[in-house]
mmCIF file as Biopython writes it, N, C-alpha, C and O atoms, coordinates in Angstrom:
data_model
#
loop_
_atom_site.group_PDB
_atom_site.id
_atom_site.type_symbol
_atom_site.label_atom_id
_atom_site.label_alt_id
_atom_site.label_comp_id
_atom_site.label_asym_id
_atom_site.label_entity_id
_atom_site.label_seq_id
_atom_site.pdbx_PDB_ins_code
_atom_site.Cartn_x
_atom_site.Cartn_y
_atom_site.Cartn_z
_atom_site.occupancy
_atom_site.B_iso_or_equiv
_atom_site.auth_seq_id
_atom_site.auth_asym_id
_atom_site.pdbx_PDB_model_num
ATOM 1   N N  . MET A ? 1  ? -4.735  3.356  -53.584 1.0 0.0 1  A 1 
ATOM 2   C CA . MET A ? 1  ? -4.922  3.617  -52.077 1.0 0.0 1  A 1 
ATOM 3   C C  . MET A ? 1  ? -5.926  4.189  -51.511 1.0 0.0 1  A 1 
ATOM 4   O O  . MET A ? 1  ? -6.236  5.353  -51.764 1.0 0.0 1  A 1 
ATOM 5   N N  . ASP A ? 2  ? -6.445  3.576  -50.824 1.0 0.0 2  A 1 
ATOM 6   C CA . ASP A ? 2  ? -7.483  4.605  -50.071 1.0 0.0 2  A 1 
ATOM 7   C C  . ASP A ? 2  ? -7.676  4.840  -48.628 1.0 0.0 2  A 1 
ATOM 8   O O  . ASP A ? 2  ? -7.892  4.048  -47.710 1.0 0.0 2  A 1 
ATOM 9   N N  . ILE A ? 3  ? -7.526  6.301  -48.657 1.0 0.0 3  A 1 
ATOM 10  C CA . ILE A ? 3  ? -7.087  6.923  -47.294 1.0 0.0 3  A 1 
ATOM 11  C C  . ILE A ? 3  ? -8.241  7.898  -46.768 1.0 0.0 3  A 1 
ATOM 12  O O  . ILE A ? 3  ? -8.885  8.797  -47.309 1.0 0.0 3  A 1 
ATOM 13  N N  . ASN A ? 4  ? -8.229  7.263  -45.303 1.0 0.0 4  A 1 
ATOM 14  C CA . ASN A ? 4  ? -9.602  7.795  -44.749 1.0 0.0 4  A 1 
ATOM 15  C C  . ASN A ? 4  ? -8.945  8.171  -43.466 1.0 0.0 4  A 1 
ATOM 16  O O  . ASN A ? 4  ? -8.017  7.570  -42.924 1.0 0.0 4  A 1 
ATOM 17  N N  . ILE A ? 5  ? -9.688  9.493  -42.958 1.0 0.0 5  A 1 
ATOM 18  C CA . ILE A ? 5  ? -9.187  10.098 -41.460 1.0 0.0 5  A 1 
ATOM 19  C C  . ILE A ? 5  ? -10.314 9.492  -40.678 1.0 0.0 5  A 1 
ATOM 20  O O  . ILE A ? 5  ? -11.436 9.964  -40.862 1.0 0.0 5  A 1 
ATOM 21  N N  . ASN A ? 6  ? -10.147 8.448  -39.777 1.0 0.0 6  A 1 
ATOM 22  C CA . ASN A ? 6  ? -11.005 7.777  -38.835 1.0 0.0 6  A 1 
ATOM 23  C C  . ASN A ? 6  ? -10.746 8.245  -37.423 1.0 0.0 6  A 1 
ATOM 24  O O  . ASN A ? 6  ? -11.386 7.831  -36.456 1.0 0.0 6  A 1 
ATOM 25  N N  . ASN A ? 7  ? -9.705  9.190  -37.357 1.0 0.0 7  A 1 
ATOM 26  C CA . ASN A ? 7  ? -9.775  9.610  -35.666 1.0 0.0 7  A 1 
ATOM 27  C C  . ASN A ? 7  ? -10.336 11.238 -35.858 1.0 0.0 7  A 1 
ATOM 28  O O  . ASN A ? 7  ? -10.123 12.065 -36.744 1.0 0.0 7  A 1 
ATOM 29  N N  . GLU A ? 8  ? -11.233 11.291 -34.474 1.0 0.0 8  A 1 
ATOM 30  C CA . GLU A ? 8  ? -11.760 12.415 -34.194 1.0 0.0 8  A 1 
ATOM 31  C C  . GLU A ? 8  ? -12.207 12.409 -32.661 1.0 0.0 8  A 1 
ATOM 32  O O  . GLU A ? 8  ? -12.751 11.537 -31.984 1.0 0.0 8  A 1 
ATOM 33  N N  . ILE A ? 9  ? -11.809 13.608 -32.384 1.0 0.0 9  A 1 
ATOM 34  C CA . ILE A ? 9  ? -12.681 13.884 -31.111 1.0 0.0 9  A 1 
ATOM 35  C C  . ILE A ? 9  ? -13.362 14.224 -30.754 1.0 0.0 9  A 1 
ATOM 36  O O  . ILE A ? 9  ? -13.594 15.400 -31.033 1.0 0.0 9  A 1 
ATOM 37  N N  . LEU A ? 10 ? -14.397 13.415 -29.710 1.0 0.0 10 A 1 
ATOM 38  C CA . LEU A ? 10 ? -15.773 13.300 -29.711 1.0 0.0 10 A 1 
ATOM 39  C C  . LEU A ? 10 ? -15.885 14.055 -28.707 1.0 0.0 10 A 1 
ATOM 40  O O  . LEU A ? 10 ? -17.082 14.330 -28.623 1.0 0.0 10 A 1 
ATOM 41  N N  . ALA A ? 11 ? -15.194 14.656 -27.718 1.0 0.0 11 A 1 
ATOM 42  C CA . ALA A ? 11 ? -15.713 15.511 -26.296 1.0 0.0 11 A 1 
ATOM 43  C C  . ALA A ? 11 ? -14.575 15.393 -25.751 1.0 0.0 11 A 1 
ATOM 44  O O  . ALA A ? 11 ? -13.812 14.431 -25.844 1.0 0.0 11 A 1 
ATOM 45  N N  . VAL A ? 12 ? -14.315 17.110 -24.721 1.0 0.0 12 A 1 
ATOM 46  C CA . VAL A ? 12 ? -13.301 17.137 -24.316 1.0 0.0 12 A 1 
ATOM 47  C C  . VAL A ? 12 ? -14.318 17.489 -22.793 1.0 0.0 12 A 1 
ATOM 48  O O  . VAL A ? 12 ? -15.371 18.127 -22.812 1.0 0.0 12 A 1 
ATOM 49  N N  . VAL A ? 13 ? -13.726 16.937 -21.660 1.0 0.0 13 A 1 
ATOM 50  C CA . VAL A ? 13 ? -14.172 16.999 -20.111 1.0 0.0 13 A 1 
ATOM 51  C C  . VAL A ? 13 ? -12.573 17.052 -19.401 1.0 0.0 13 A 1 
ATOM 52  O O  . VAL A ? 13 ? -11.567 16.342 -19.404 1.0 0.0 13 A 1 
ATOM 53  N N  . THR A ? 14 ? -13.113 18.632 -18.677 1.0 0.0 14 A 1 
ATOM 54  C CA . THR A ? 14 ? -12.381 19.062 -17.874 1.0 0.0 14 A 1 
ATOM 55  C C  . THR A ? 14 ? -13.100 19.953 -16.607 1.0 0.0 14 A 1 
ATOM 56  O O  . THR A ? 14 ? -14.261 20.309 -16.401 1.0 0.0 14 A 1 
ATOM 57  N N  . LEU A ? 15 ? -11.751 20.140 -15.828 1.0 0.0 15 A 1 
ATOM 58  C CA . LEU A ? 15 ? -12.641 20.919 -14.595 1.0 0.0 15 A 1 
ATOM 59  C C  . LEU A ? 15 ? -12.812 22.308 -15.214 1.0 0.0 15 A 1 
ATOM 60  O O  . LEU A ? 15 ? -12.203 22.851 -16.136 1.0 0.0 15 A 1 
ATOM 61  N N  . LYS A ? 16 ? -13.977 22.789 -14.317 1.0 0.0 16 A 1 
ATOM 62  C CA . LYS A ? 16 ? -14.509 24.468 -14.618 1.0 0.0 16 A 1 
ATOM 63  C C  . LYS A ? 16 ? -13.277 25.300 -14.635 1.0 0.0 16 A 1 
ATOM 64  O O  . LYS A ? 16 ? -13.008 26.001 -15.610 1.0 0.0 16 A 1 
ATOM 65  N N  . GLU A ? 17 ? -12.613 25.248 -13.706 1.0 0.0 17 A 1 
ATOM 66  C CA . GLU A ? 17 ? -11.320 26.089 -13.829 1.0 0.0 17 A 1 
ATOM 67  C C  . GLU A ? 17 ? -10.696 26.227 -15.011 1.0 0.0 17 A 1 
ATOM 68  O O  . GLU A ? 17 ? -10.625 27.333 -15.547 1.0 0.0 17 A 1 
ATOM 69  N N  . ASN A ? 18 ? -10.171 25.130 -15.559 1.0 0.0 18 A 1 
ATOM 70  C CA . ASN A ? 18 ? -9.575  24.940 -16.842 1.0 0.0 18 A 1 
ATOM 71  C C  . ASN A ? 18 ? -10.525 25.505 -18.123 1.0 0.0 18 A 1 
ATOM 72  O O  . ASN A ? 18 ? -10.127 25.440 -19.286 1.0 0.0 18 A 1 
ATOM 73  N N  . ALA A ? 19 ? -11.613 25.973 -17.806 1.0 0.0 19 A 1 
ATOM 74  C CA . ALA A ? 19 ? -12.296 26.457 -19.015 1.0 0.0 19 A 1 
ATOM 75  C C  . ALA A ? 19 ? -11.786 27.162 -19.997 1.0 0.0 19 A 1 
ATOM 76  O O  . ALA A ? 19 ? -12.036 27.074 -21.199 1.0 0.0 19 A 1 
ATOM 77  N N  . VAL A ? 20 ? -11.057 27.872 -19.446 1.0 0.0 20 A 1 
ATOM 78  C CA . VAL A ? 20 ? -9.830  28.832 -20.624 1.0 0.0 20 A 1 
ATOM 79  C C  . VAL A ? 20 ? -8.842  27.950 -21.446 1.0 0.0 20 A 1 
ATOM 80  O O  . VAL A ? 20 ? -8.338  28.262 -22.524 1.0 0.0 20 A 1 
ATOM 81  N N  . LYS A ? 21 ? -8.691  27.038 -20.897 1.0 0.0 21 A 1 
ATOM 82  C CA . LYS A ? 21 ? -7.651  26.072 -21.940 1.0 0.0 21 A 1 
ATOM 83  C C  . LYS A ? 21 ? -8.064  24.985 -23.215 1.0 0.0 21 A 1 
ATOM 84  O O  . LYS A ? 21 ? -7.400  24.254 -23.950 1.0 0.0 21 A 1 
ATOM 85  N N  . VAL A ? 22 ? -9.418  25.263 -23.075 1.0 0.0 22 A 1 
ATOM 86  C CA . VAL A ? 22 ? -10.123 24.314 -23.892 1.0 0.0 22 A 1 
ATOM 87  C C  . VAL A ? 22 ? -10.736 25.198 -25.076 1.0 0.0 22 A 1 
ATOM 88  O O  . VAL A ? 22 ? -10.982 26.389 -24.883 1.0 0.0 22 A 1 
ATOM 89  N N  . ALA A ? 23 ? -10.937 24.681 -26.107 1.0 0.0 23 A 1 
ATOM 90  C CA . ALA A ? 23 ? -11.830 24.976 -27.103 1.0 0.0 23 A 1 
ATOM 91  C C  . ALA A ? 23 ? -11.871 24.429 -28.375 1.0 0.0 23 A 1 
ATOM 92  O O  . ALA A ? 23 ? -11.057 23.545 -28.640 1.0 0.0 23 A 1 
ATOM 93  N N  . GLY A ? 24 ? -12.987 24.936 -29.544 1.0 0.0 24 A 1 
ATOM 94  C CA . GLY A ? 24 ? -13.015 24.087 -30.434 1.0 0.0 24 A 1 
ATOM 95  C C  . GLY A ? 24 ? -14.276 23.641 -30.892 1.0 0.0 24 A 1 
ATOM 96  O O  . GLY A ? 24 ? -15.319 24.180 -30.524 1.0 0.0 24 A 1 
ATOM 97  N N  . GLY A ? 25 ? -14.226 22.370 -31.933 1.0 0.0 25 A 1 
ATOM 98  C CA . GLY A ? 25 ? -15.493 22.049 -32.451 1.0 0.0 25 A 1 
ATOM 99  C C  . GLY A ? 25 ? -16.111 21.366 -31.255 1.0 0.0 25 A 1 
ATOM 100 O O  . GLY A ? 25 ? -17.145 21.780 -30.731 1.0 0.0 25 A 1 
ATOM 101 N N  . ALA A ? 26 ? -15.383 20.207 -30.801 1.0 0.0 26 A 1 
ATOM 102 C CA . ALA A ? 26 ? -15.957 19.117 -30.188 1.0 0.0 26 A 1 
ATOM 103 C C  . ALA A ? 26 ? -17.044 19.872 -29.025 1.0 0.0 26 A 1 
ATOM 104 O O  . ALA A ? 26 ? -17.112 21.096 -28.915 1.0 0.0 26 A 1 
ATOM 105 N N  . PRO A ? 27 ? -17.739 19.058 -28.322 1.0 0.0 27 A 1 
ATOM 106 C CA . PRO A ? 27 ? -18.343 19.567 -27.116 1.0 0.0 27 A 1 
ATOM 107 C C  . PRO A ? 27 ? -17.555 19.602 -26.300 1.0 0.0 27 A 1 
ATOM 108 O O  . PRO A ? 27 ? -16.551 18.893 -26.374 1.0 0.0 27 A 1 
ATOM 109 N N  . ILE A ? 28 ? -17.754 20.354 -25.383 1.0 0.0 28 A 1 
ATOM 110 C CA . ILE A ? 28 ? -16.986 20.214 -23.782 1.0 0.0 28 A 1 
ATOM 111 C C  . ILE A ? 28 ? -17.768 20.370 -22.704 1.0 0.0 28 A 1 
ATOM 112 O O  . ILE A ? 28 ? -18.725 21.136 -22.601 1.0 0.0 28 A 1 
ATOM 113 N N  . PHE A ? 29 ? -17.220 19.419 -21.674 1.0 0.0 29 A 1 
ATOM 114 C CA . PHE A ? 29 ? -18.606 19.269 -20.671 1.0 0.0 29 A 1 
ATOM 115 C C  . PHE A ? 29 ? -17.228 20.023 -19.290 1.0 0.0 29 A 1 
ATOM 116 O O  . PHE A ? 29 ? -16.035 19.724 -19.241 1.0 0.0 29 A 1 
ATOM 117 N N  . LEU A ? 30 ? -17.796 20.760 -18.596 1.0 0.0 30 A 1 
ATOM 118 C CA . LEU A ? 30 ? -16.992 21.360 -17.687 1.0 0.0 30 A 1 
ATOM 119 C C  . LEU A ? 30 ? -17.792 20.749 -16.193 1.0 0.0 30 A 1 
ATOM 120 O O  . LEU A ? 30 ? -18.989 20.644 -15.926 1.0 0.0 30 A 1 
ATOM 121 N N  . VAL A ? 31 ? -16.781 20.475 -15.539 1.0 0.0 31 A 1 
ATOM 122 C CA . VAL A ? 31 ? -17.533 19.468 -14.165 1.0 0.0 31 A 1 
ATOM 123 C C  . VAL A ? 31 ? -16.428 20.066 -12.777 1.0 0.0 31 A 1 
ATOM 124 O O  . VAL A ? 31 ? -15.246 20.386 -12.653 1.0 0.0 31 A 1 
ATOM 125 N N  . GLU A ? 32 ? -17.599 19.973 -11.945 1.0 0.0 32 A 1 
ATOM 126 C CA . GLU A ? 32 ? -16.806 20.291 -10.669 1.0 0.0 32 A 1 
ATOM 127 C C  . GLU A ? 32 ? -15.313 19.947 -10.235 1.0 0.0 32 A 1 
ATOM 128 O O  . GLU A ? 32 ? -14.339 20.690 -10.111 1.0 0.0 32 A 1 
ATOM 129 N N  . ASP A ? 33 ? -15.419 18.916 -10.093 1.0 0.0 33 A 1 
ATOM 130 C CA . ASP A ? 33 ? -14.231 18.105 -9.205  1.0 0.0 33 A 1 
ATOM 131 C C  . ASP A ? 33 ? -13.474 16.887 -9.774  1.0 0.0 33 A 1 
ATOM 132 O O  . ASP A ? 33 ? -13.951 16.594 -10.871 1.0 0.0 33 A 1 
ATOM 133 N N  . GLU A ? 34 ? -12.436 16.057 -9.401  1.0 0.0 34 A 1 
ATOM 134 C CA . GLU A ? 34 ? -12.014 15.224 -10.156 1.0 0.0 34 A 1 
ATOM 135 C C  . GLU A ? 34 ? -12.680 14.312 -10.077 1.0 0.0 34 A 1 
ATOM 136 O O  . GLU A ? 34 ? -12.450 13.455 -10.930 1.0 0.0 34 A 1 
ATOM 137 N N  . LYS A ? 35 ? -13.689 14.037 -9.177  1.0 0.0 35 A 1 
ATOM 138 C CA . LYS A ? 35 ? -14.218 12.453 -8.999  1.0 0.0 35 A 1 
ATOM 139 C C  . LYS A ? 35 ? -15.489 12.525 -10.130 1.0 0.0 35 A 1 
ATOM 140 O O  . LYS A ? 35 ? -15.931 11.541 -10.723 1.0 0.0 35 A 1 
ATOM 141 N N  . GLU A ? 36 ? -15.981 13.950 -10.290 1.0 0.0 36 A 1 
ATOM 142 C CA . GLU A ? 36 ? -17.453 14.166 -11.292 1.0 0.0 36 A 1 
ATOM 143 C C  . GLU A ? 36 ? -16.309 14.130 -13.049 1.0 0.0 36 A 1 
ATOM 144 O O  . GLU A ? 36 ? -16.797 13.793 -14.128 1.0 0.0 36 A 1 
ATOM 145 N N  . LEU A ? 37 ? -15.095 14.479 -12.902 1.0 0.0 37 A 1 
ATOM 146 C CA . LEU A ? 37 ? -14.297 14.480 -14.281 1.0 0.0 37 A 1 
ATOM 147 C C  . LEU A ? 37 ? -14.342 13.029 -14.531 1.0 0.0 37 A 1 
ATOM 148 O O  . LEU A ? 37 ? -14.909 12.574 -15.524 1.0 0.0 37 A 1 
ATOM 149 N N  . LYS A ? 38 ? -13.739 12.270 -13.626 1.0 0.0 38 A 1 
ATOM 150 C CA . LYS A ? 38 ? -13.638 10.652 -14.072 1.0 0.0 38 A 1 
ATOM 151 C C  . LYS A ? 38 ? -14.562 10.205 -14.654 1.0 0.0 38 A 1 
ATOM 152 O O  . LYS A ? 38 ? -14.587 9.763  -15.803 1.0 0.0 38 A 1 
ATOM 153 N N  . GLU A ? 39 ? -15.787 10.327 -13.540 1.0 0.0 39 A 1 
ATOM 154 C CA . GLU A ? 39 ? -17.219 9.556  -13.874 1.0 0.0 39 A 1 
ATOM 155 C C  . GLU A ? 39 ? -17.922 9.960  -15.085 1.0 0.0 39 A 1 
ATOM 156 O O  . GLU A ? 39 ? -18.788 9.196  -15.513 1.0 0.0 39 A 1 
ATOM 157 N N  . ILE A ? 40 ? -17.592 11.432 -15.917 1.0 0.0 40 A 1 
ATOM 158 C CA . ILE A ? 40 ? -18.583 11.669 -16.563 1.0 0.0 40 A 1 
ATOM 159 C C  . ILE A ? 40 ? -17.700 11.377 -18.017 1.0 0.0 40 A 1 
ATOM 160 O O  . ILE A ? 40 ? -18.211 11.000 -19.072 1.0 0.0 40 A 1 
ATOM 161 N N  . THR A ? 41 ? -16.133 11.672 -17.771 1.0 0.0 41 A 1 
ATOM 162 C CA . THR A ? 41 ? -15.337 10.962 -18.690 1.0 0.0 41 A 1 
ATOM 163 C C  . THR A ? 41 ? -15.417 9.126  -19.115 1.0 0.0 41 A 1 
ATOM 164 O O  . THR A ? 41 ? -15.064 8.634  -20.187 1.0 0.0 41 A 1 
ATOM 165 N N  . MET A ? 42 ? -15.946 8.436  -17.993 1.0 0.0 42 A 1 
ATOM 166 C CA . MET A ? 42 ? -15.820 6.996  -18.230 1.0 0.0 42 A 1 
ATOM 167 C C  . MET A ? 42 ? -17.328 6.670  -18.729 1.0 0.0 42 A 1 
ATOM 168 O O  . MET A ? 42 ? -17.531 5.700  -19.459 1.0 0.0 42 A 1 
ATOM 169 N N  . LEU A ? 43 ? -18.418 7.556  -18.287 1.0 0.0 43 A 1 
ATOM 170 C CA . LEU A ? 43 ? -19.896 7.249  -19.034 1.0 0.0 43 A 1 
ATOM 171 C C  . LEU A ? 43 ? -19.757 7.522  -20.609 1.0 0.0 43 A 1 
ATOM 172 O O  . LEU A ? 43 ? -20.304 6.869  -21.499 1.0 0.0 43 A 1 
ATOM 173 N N  . LEU A ? 44 ? -18.815 8.748  -20.780 1.0 0.0 44 A 1 
ATOM 174 C CA . LEU A ? 44 ? -18.730 9.073  -22.101 1.0 0.0 44 A 1 
ATOM 175 C C  . LEU A ? 44 ? -18.307 8.025  -22.956 1.0 0.0 44 A 1 
ATOM 176 O O  . LEU A ? 44 ? -18.874 7.453  -23.887 1.0 0.0 44 A 1 
ATOM 177 N N  . ALA A ? 45 ? -17.538 7.937  -22.602 1.0 0.0 45 A 1 
ATOM 178 C CA . ALA A ? 45 ? -16.787 6.958  -22.995 1.0 0.0 45 A 1 
ATOM 179 C C  . ALA A ? 45 ? -17.223 5.679  -23.514 1.0 0.0 45 A 1 
ATOM 180 O O  . ALA A ? 45 ? -16.736 5.122  -24.497 1.0 0.0 45 A 1 
ATOM 181 N N  . ARG A ? 46 ? -18.244 5.213  -22.740 1.0 0.0 46 A 1 
ATOM 182 C CA . ARG A ? 46 ? -19.089 4.242  -22.749 1.0 0.0 46 A 1 
ATOM 183 C C  . ARG A ? 46 ? -20.013 3.941  -23.695 1.0 0.0 46 A 1 
ATOM 184 O O  . ARG A ? 46 ? -20.190 2.948  -24.401 1.0 0.0 46 A 1 
ATOM 185 N N  . ILE A ? 47 ? -20.908 5.615  -23.508 1.0 0.0 47 A 1 
ATOM 186 C CA . ILE A ? 47 ? -22.006 5.708  -24.709 1.0 0.0 47 A 1 
ATOM 187 C C  . ILE A ? 47 ? -21.599 6.142  -26.350 1.0 0.0 47 A 1 
ATOM 188 O O  . ILE A ? 47 ? -22.299 6.053  -27.358 1.0 0.0 47 A 1 
ATOM 189 N N  . THR A ? 48 ? -20.069 6.684  -26.177 1.0 0.0 48 A 1 
ATOM 190 C CA . THR A ? 48 ? -19.650 6.620  -27.697 1.0 0.0 48 A 1 
ATOM 191 C C  . THR A ? 48 ? -18.989 5.511  -28.347 1.0 0.0 48 A 1 
ATOM 192 O O  . THR A ? 48 ? -18.763 5.588  -29.555 1.0 0.0 48 A 1 
ATOM 193 N N  . LEU A ? 49 ? -18.622 4.396  -27.625 1.0 0.0 49 A 1 
ATOM 194 C CA . LEU A ? 49 ? -17.491 3.869  -27.701 1.0 0.0 49 A 1 
ATOM 195 C C  . LEU A ? 49 ? -15.899 4.615  -27.681 1.0 0.0 49 A 1 
ATOM 196 O O  . LEU A ? 49 ? -14.893 4.146  -28.213 1.0 0.0 49 A 1 
ATOM 197 N N  . GLY A ? 50 ? -15.980 5.657  -27.058 1.0 0.0 50 A 1 
ATOM 198 C CA . GLY A ? 50 ? -15.023 6.134  -27.649 1.0 0.0 50 A 1 
ATOM 199 C C  . GLY A ? 50 ? -13.827 5.742  -26.456 1.0 0.0 50 A 1 
ATOM 200 O O  . GLY A ? 50 ? -14.163 5.057  -25.489 1.0 0.0 50 A 1 
ATOM 201 N N  . MET A ? 51 ? -12.286 6.276  -26.620 1.0 0.0 51 A 1 
ATOM 202 C CA . MET A ? 51 ? -11.294 5.778  -25.758 1.0 0.0 51 A 1 
ATOM 203 C C  . MET A ? 51 ? -10.940 7.521  -25.423 1.0 0.0 51 A 1 
ATOM 204 O O  . MET A ? 51 ? -10.982 8.607  -26.001 1.0 0.0 51 A 1 
ATOM 205 N N  . VAL A ? 52 ? -10.545 6.885  -23.975 1.0 0.0 52 A 1 
ATOM 206 C CA . VAL A ? 52 ? -10.127 8.218  -23.185 1.0 0.0 52 A 1 
ATOM 207 C C  . VAL A ? 52 ? -8.543  8.499  -22.876 1.0 0.0 52 A 1 
ATOM 208 O O  . VAL A ? 52 ? -7.896  7.667  -22.239 1.0 0.0 52 A 1 
ATOM 209 N N  . HIS A ? 53 ? -7.963  9.678  -23.345 1.0 0.0 53 A 1 
ATOM 210 C CA . HIS A ? 53 ? -7.313  10.332 -23.104 1.0 0.0 53 A 1 
ATOM 211 C C  . HIS A ? 53 ? -6.739  11.228 -21.810 1.0 0.0 53 A 1 
ATOM 212 O O  . HIS A ? 53 ? -7.190  12.347 -21.565 1.0 0.0 53 A 1 
ATOM 213 N N  . ASP A ? 54 ? -5.943  10.749 -21.207 1.0 0.0 54 A 1 
ATOM 214 C CA . ASP A ? 54 ? -5.957  11.848 -20.064 1.0 0.0 54 A 1 
ATOM 215 C C  . ASP A ? 54 ? -4.507  12.753 -20.543 1.0 0.0 54 A 1 
ATOM 216 O O  . ASP A ? 54 ? -3.453  12.139 -20.704 1.0 0.0 54 A 1 
ATOM 217 N N  . LEU A ? 55 ? -4.575  14.106 -20.725 1.0 0.0 55 A 1 
ATOM 218 C CA . LEU A ? 55 ? -3.995  14.956 -21.052 1.0 0.0 55 A 1 
ATOM 219 C C  . LEU A ? 55 ? -2.928  15.588 -19.757 1.0 0.0 55 A 1 
ATOM 220 O O  . LEU A ? 55 ? -2.178  16.551 -19.914 1.0 0.0 55 A 1 
ATOM 221 N N  . LYS A ? 56 ? -3.037  14.990 -18.795 1.0 0.0 56 A 1 
ATOM 222 C CA . LYS A ? 56 ? -2.117  15.369 -17.285 1.0 0.0 56 A 1 
ATOM 223 C C  . LYS A ? 56 ? -2.496  16.764 -16.776 1.0 0.0 56 A 1 
ATOM 224 O O  . LYS A ? 56 ? -1.861  17.338 -15.892 1.0 0.0 56 A 1 
ATOM 225 N N  . ASN A ? 57 ? -3.456  17.218 -17.326 1.0 0.0 57 A 1 
ATOM 226 C CA . ASN A ? 57 ? -3.290  18.876 -16.998 1.0 0.0 57 A 1 
ATOM 227 C C  . ASN A ? 57 ? -4.912  18.880 -16.591 1.0 0.0 57 A 1 
ATOM 228 O O  . ASN A ? 57 ? -5.460  19.972 -16.745 1.0 0.0 57 A 1 
ATOM 229 N N  . GLY A ? 58 ? -5.639  17.927 -16.152 1.0 0.0 58 A 1 
ATOM 230 C CA . GLY A ? 58 ? -6.938  18.091 -15.999 1.0 0.0 58 A 1 
ATOM 231 C C  . GLY A ? 58 ? -7.949  18.393 -17.102 1.0 0.0 58 A 1 
ATOM 232 O O  . GLY A ? 58 ? -8.986  19.052 -17.020 1.0 0.0 58 A 1 
ATOM 233 N N  . VAL A ? 59 ? -7.399  17.743 -18.191 1.0 0.0 59 A 1 
ATOM 234 C CA . VAL A ? 59 ? -8.258  17.687 -19.407 1.0 0.0 59 A 1 
ATOM 235 C C  . VAL A ? 59 ? -8.340  16.363 -19.684 1.0 0.0 59 A 1 
ATOM 236 O O  . VAL A ? 59 ? -7.433  15.633 -19.285 1.0 0.0 59 A 1 
ATOM 237 N N  . TYR A ? 60 ? -9.733  15.677 -20.610 1.0 0.0 60 A 1 
ATOM 238 C CA . TYR A ? 60 ? -9.495  14.619 -21.101 1.0 0.0 60 A 1 
ATOM 239 C C  . TYR A ? 60 ? -10.035 14.595 -22.166 1.0 0.0 60 A 1 
ATOM 240 O O  . TYR A ? 60 ? -10.914 15.446 -22.307 1.0 0.0 60 A 1 
ATOM 241 N N  . ILE A ? 61 ? -9.762  13.624 -23.387 1.0 0.0 61 A 1 
ATOM 242 C CA . ILE A ? 61 ? -10.454 14.008 -24.364 1.0 0.0 61 A 1 
ATOM 243 C C  . ILE A ? 61 ? -10.800 12.470 -24.902 1.0 0.0 61 A 1 
ATOM 244 O O  . ILE A ? 61 ? -10.092 11.466 -24.820 1.0 0.0 61 A 1 
ATOM 245 N N  . LEU A ? 62 ? -12.029 12.613 -25.437 1.0 0.0 62 A 1 
ATOM 246 C CA . LEU A ? 62 ? -12.642 11.406 -25.874 1.0 0.0 62 A 1 
ATOM 247 C C  . LEU A ? 62 ? -12.306 11.118 -27.424 1.0 0.0 62 A 1 
ATOM 248 O O  . LEU A ? 62 ? -12.826 11.836 -28.278 1.0 0.0 62 A 1 
ATOM 249 N N  . VAL A ? 63 ? -11.425 10.054 -27.796 1.0 0.0 63 A 1 
ATOM 250 C CA . VAL A ? 63 ? -11.472 9.992  -29.342 1.0 0.0 63 A 1 
ATOM 251 C C  . VAL A ? 63 ? -11.840 8.509  -29.677 1.0 0.0 63 A 1 
ATOM 252 O O  . VAL A ? 63 ? -11.590 7.448  -29.106 1.0 0.0 63 A 1 
ATOM 253 N N  . ARG A ? 64 ? -12.648 8.886  -31.010 1.0 0.0 64 A 1 
ATOM 254 C CA . ARG A ? 64 ? -12.632 7.698  -31.558 1.0 0.0 64 A 1 
ATOM 255 C C  . ARG A ? 64 ? -11.728 7.165  -32.710 1.0 0.0 64 A 1 
ATOM 256 O O  . ARG A ? 64 ? -11.933 7.599  -33.844 1.0 0.0 64 A 1 
ATOM 257 N N  . HIS A ? 65 ? -10.705 6.220  -32.486 1.0 0.0 65 A 1 
ATOM 258 C CA . HIS A ? 65 ? -9.692  5.569  -33.773 1.0 0.0 65 A 1 
ATOM 259 C C  . HIS A ? 65 ? -10.341 5.043  -34.408 1.0 0.0 65 A 1 
ATOM 260 O O  . HIS A ? 65 ? -9.902  4.475  -35.408 1.0 0.0 65 A 1 
#
C-alpha cells in the first residue's frame, strides 16, 4: 500500500487586524479590507490551482488537495 501526503496549505490570507491569529510555515498575506481579502484569495487560488477554504473568522486558507 502506497500512502502519500498530498494535502498541503499553500497560503493564508487574512486581514491585518488578524495578524496575531496566524502563524506557521505557509506564506501569510495580510490585507486591508474584505474586498482585498476576497480578491487576493481568488487570484492566489487561480495561480496555485489551490482550493479556498473560509475559516469564517476573517482567515482564508489555500490548500492543494
